C-alpha positions, -999 to 999 in steps of 0.1 A, spaced: -116 583 -625 -99 617 -634 -67 620 -661 -36 642 -641 -16 671 -650 12 665 -672 30 691 -647 52 682 -620 28 680 -589 40 702 -558 22 681 -531 39 656 -512 40 622 -522 16 597 -498 43 568 -489 26 554 -471 -9 542 -498 15 542 -528 28 516 -506 -5 498 -497 -12 505 -535 21 481 -542 9 457 -517 -23 452 -532 -6 444 -569 21 420 -559 -13 400 -540 -38 401 -561 -24 411 -597 -28 425 -626 -46 450 -603 -59 473 -631 -78 503 -605 -49 497 -581 -21 502 -608 -44 532 -621 -44 551 -588 -6 545 -587 -5 566 -621 -24 593 -601 -1 590 -572 29 593 -591 12 617 -617 5 645 -583 40 638 -564 57 654 -599 70 617 -606 67 616 -645 89 587 -652 74 565 -623 43 572 -637 52 567 -674 64 540 -667 35 523 -649 13 539 -675 33 512 -703 21 482 -678 -11 491 -680 -10 491 -719 -1 460 -715 -26 448 -692 -54 469 -701 -47 483 -738 -85 496 -747 -91 511 -709 -103 546 -719 -80 563 -694 -49 541 -703 -56 558 -734 -56 590 -726 -22 583 -701 -7 569 -728 -4 603 -754 6 623 -720 30 604 -702 49 581 -732 65 591 -758 58 585 -794 82 567 -810 102 586 -832 95 566 -873 71 542 -879 96 518 -885 111 522 -850 71 518 -842 67 488 -857 99 469 -841 95 454 -816 123 457 -784 135 424 -776 123 410 -740 155 418 -718 162 386 -693 156 394 -659 189 407 -639 209 374 -622 238 375 -599 270 360 -616 280 329 -599 314 341 -589 302 367 -569 336 379 -548 353 384 -584 323 407 -598 321 424 -568 361 434 -574 356 440 -608 327 463 -603 347 485 -576 375 486 -604 351 497 -627 337 516 -606 368 535 -597 378 540 -630 346 555 -638 354 580 -616 393 589 -629 376 596 -665 353 618 -650 376 636 -634 400 642 -670 371 643 -684 354 676 -660 391 687 -662 392 692 -699 349 703 -697 359 729 -677 389 745 -694 371 745 -728 342 759 -709 367 789 -695 382 794 -736 350 798 -753 343 824 -725 373 847 -735 378 834 -769 368 842 -801 346 812 -799 309 813 -822 273 824 -799 258 789 -808 283 765 -795 290 786 -772 248 785 -756 245 754 -762 276 748 -741 266 765 -717 236 754 -708 245 715 -714 236 700 -684 264 676 -688 292 697 -664 269 691 -630 264 653 -642 301 649 -646 311 663 -617 280 648 -593 303 610 -607 337 623 -596 323 633 -565 306 596 -556 273 617 -556 260 579 -585 223 585 -570 215 625 -583 227 608 -619 212 574 -624 179 576 -613 168 541 -595 135 520 -611 104 517 -595 104 482 -572 97 452 -598 70 428 -592 75 408 -557 62 372 -572 93 378 -601 122 388 -577 107 353 -562 109 336 -589 146 348 -592 153 337 -565 139 302 -571 160 295 -594 192 307 -576 185 293 -543 222 294 -533 221 335 -541 185 339 -529 197 361 -502 219 389 -521 193 387 -549 165 400 -517 191 424 -505 194 438 -538 158 439 -545 150 460 -517 188 484 -521 167 490 -558 135 502 -536 150 524 -512 169 537 -537 138 547 -552 117 555 -527 146 582 -515 152 596 -550 118 583 -575 117 611 -599 166 612 -598 154 645 -569 158 635 -532 123 631 -510 117 636 -473 114 600 -469 137 588 -432 147 553 -429 118 539 -404 95 549 -434 118 528 -455 119 498 -432 78 500 -435 77 493 -470 107 472 -469 92 444 -440 60 443 -460 76 438 -492 97 409 -471 58 396 -466 50 394 -499 86 380 -505 77 348 -482 42 340 -494 57 337 -531 79 314 -518 89 272 -513 92 267 -476 125 262 -479 134 302 -489 111 318 -467 136 324 -444 161 347 -467 138 377 -471 140 385 -433 175 376 -436 181 406 -466 160 429 -445 186 421 -417 217 430 -436 198 457 -454 190 474 -423 226 473 -404 244 480 -436 220 508 -452 194 516 -424 218 518 -396 197 503 -366 212 504 -336 212 470 -311 213 461 -276 252 465 -281 273 486 -299 307 468 -300 311 433 -301 328 406 -273 367 417 -283 353 454 -286 350 457 -321 321 481 -332 291 462 -347 284 489 -374 323 468 -387 309 430 -387 315 424 -416 282 407 -434 294 371 -435 297 369 -404 270 394 -387 245 380 -377 211 395 -357 195 374 -325 153 382 -313 165 399 -288 185 427 -303 221 423 -297 246 422 -330 269 395 -333 299 389 -349 295 347 -354 330 335 -350 330 351 -314 294 341 -304 301 303 -318 332 305 -299 320 314 -270 288 288 -273 318 252 -278 334 273 -247 301 269 -221 299 231 -238 272 240 -263 249 256 -245 225 283 -270 227 307 -241 237 350 -249 268 348 -235 262 388 -226 227 386 -215 234 356 -198 195 344 -210 188 307 -234 181 317 -272 152 315 -288 144 279 -304 142 300 -339 178 318 -328 190 281 -321 184 269 -355 195 301 -370 229 297 -353 240 262 -363 227 268 -397 252 302 -396 285 284 -419 305 298 -390 282 274 -362 281 248 -384 299 228 -356 274 241 -327 257 208 -338 273 182 -334 275 198 -289 243 193 -292 242 164 -301 266 156 -273 241 177 -250 211 160 -255 228 126 -256 244 132 -220 208 140 -207 194 106 -215 221 92 -202 213 94 -165 193 70 -152 158 68 -130 183 64 -98 205 88 -104 173 117 -105 161 102 -78 192 108 -58 192 143 -69 157 147 -55 168 136 -28 193 160 -23 177 189 -35 150 179 -9 177 184 20 196 210 12 160 234 6 148 222 37 182 226 62 176 260 89 201 249 114 232 264 118 261 245 115 241 227 82 254 192 87 221 177 69 234 194 40 271 188 44 263 152 52 239 152 21 264 164 -6 290 138 10 264 106 6 256 123 -33 297 129 -42 303 86 -26 273 80 -49 286 90 -82 322 75 -77 302 45 -80 286 57 -116 298 45 -149 323 64 -167 293 78 -187 270 88 -165 298 110 -148 305 120 -181 270 136 -186 269 150 -148 294 171 -152 294 182 -184 255 186 -193 242 224 -185 205 226 -174 186 248 -184 176 268 -153 174 296 -133 176 310 -98 138 311 -85 141 342 -60 164 367 -92 153 356 -124 193 350 -132 203 316 -150 226 294 -136 255 286 -155 269 253 -145 269 214 -145 254 192 -120 285 181 -104 307 217 -109 275 223 -82 280 201 -59 319 203 -56 314 245 -54 288 236 -29 314 209 -15 338 239 -10 314 266 6 319 288 -29 281 287 -33 255 287 -6 236 253 -2 199 271 -8 212 278 -40 228 247 -47 194 227 -39 174 251 -65 192 244 -91 199 209 -87 163 207 -82 160 220 -115 181 202 -127 166 171 -119 130 182 -133 146 190 -170 166 154 -169 128 136 -158 116 155 -186 149 142 -214 144 106 -205 105 106 -204 109 88 -169 74 93 -145 76 115 -112 92 101 -75 59 84 -57 40 110 -35 47 84 -7 76 70 0 90 34 -16 118 17 -35 117 28 -73 123 -1 -102 165 13 -111 162 6 -149 
């Protein structure tokens, strides 16, 4: 392995290879060879500070390695005094988030504003002094020092809010350390992962204090790998947190586009606050308050109000676990109880009704009308609990011809057919699927192939 020169490189960094090296270091620590390759990549790209940080880690892990010894002399600044060299710096504890995040955010915002105001005052004074020394008899040595100072550009950047050009991001921390921090504060696990992703993205975009050419897709690709590594290092109960953090980072920092660009009430999806924001697997972005209201108005049926398709099991689990959607769990239980509250005898009547409606090809459709009247008369004799189930349960079913989901209950479908609002064949299609769903839920066997009386339970 060759030793890179300590000069600013001119080549473009291979971010894909650097990402692979980070993944190897995280997966198979201490990964000395991968770390050495990382130093070479940093040096070739001219990222000397990053190379120095990587060499310091190698010095701890492999102090006797000849390449490491050479790199220490090349990239690491010597201690100013022997006393300073003998004094071991105290180990800094891992960064943790404060318990009161809202108060901390407000304090940070006020501090940021105050910093920019102070920087503005200081900049005016420095520029005024700089102007005076060019017109008055300021000594030459002081004039040269002030003119060549780098403070004015840095202070200007602070005034303009360009902190990234002043404060350089550090390379991403060890995944296992981030995972341990998340485990120590599980209630803040998403915030901790999000802070790690923000730092990683800042470093990718300006690894040596200067903007790189990396785009959002490449940043996301790196973060997806980091999510995968974090998920592996976390216990089962926290494994969804990195993915949730990436969802928020894509929304807030990567300007991800979604199937919808507006909420159901017409607000921009980009304006949804983090506390209410969620993305389902079908690519729709939601204000969780609006989604919870829509699902509640639909009797708790977990169907996408915009696409009319059912949500996936993973989405349903996430929706009912979200603080805004927890009340929907009760509606889910209620729907499940109703599906088990329909007796096999009633299911047989549904199957008989659907068969008649689907087979009727008469011009006056009298068989269908008689079957509808007969079923409604039967329903009137049912216990109130079972009538409630037929009128409130929304069975998952799709139009066999168009594939569009039905959004109705058995009672609504029968009443719509009775009032000629929906054709009999479409009603028969829905009731046939509803009967199949009810049989599966109660675990009842299918009807016999030949006629005969069934035992009423």
